[in-house]
N, C-alpha and C positions, 0 to 999 in steps of 0.2 A: 951455389944456392941450394939449400936443403929442401926436400920434398915437404909440402904442407901435411900436417897431421890433422885429418878432418875430424870434426866433432859435431854431433847433432844435439840441439837443445830443443826439448819439447816438454809438454806437461798437460795436466788435466786432473780431473777428480779421481781420487783413489778411494778404495773401500776402507782402508785403514791407513792413517797418516804415517804409521811406522813401516808400512809395506810399499810395494810398487805395483799392485794389481789395479789397473785403471778400470773405472766403471764403464765408460762409454768410449770405445776406441774410435768411433766415427766423429767424436767431438774433441779429439786431441788438438791442442794448440801447438803447431809446429813453428817454433820461433825461427829456426834457421840452421844452416850448416856453416861452420867457422873453421878457419885454417890453423888455429892454434888453441890450446887449452885456455890461455889467457883471454882470448877474444870470446870463447864460449862461456867462460866464467862471468864476463861482463854481461853478456846476454842473459845468462841464467839468473844472475843477481837482479837485473832489471825486471825480468818476468816474474820472479819469485816475490820481489818487493811490491810489485803492482797488485798482487793478490794475497798479500800477507795475512789479511783478516779472514781468509777462507781456509779453515783448518784442514779440509779434505782436498785441497788443491796442491799438487806437488809438481815441480819441474825437475828434470834430470838432464845430465850430460851423458851422451853415449859416445864412446871413442870409436868412431867409424873406421879409423885407420887400423885398429886392432881386429875388426871384423873383416876388413878387406885383405889384410895380410897377417893372419894370426900367428905365423911363425916369427915375425919381427916383434910385434906387440909393444914396442918401446914408445915412450912419450906419454 
């Protein structure tokens, strides 16, 4: 069995919709941590679609496994 590749999904209001500078770090919406990119994409898609009418709200996927083991960085 392969080791899970952890992914964090979170979002919030950004200063510029083209960027990733969040306005209020205390009010970030942490959706969750997922064991695969596919599961993280499902969660990201659901969170993003729920707030699609808010142009300055952005959700992102962070590859935690790359931060935890930067020499591997695969997946």
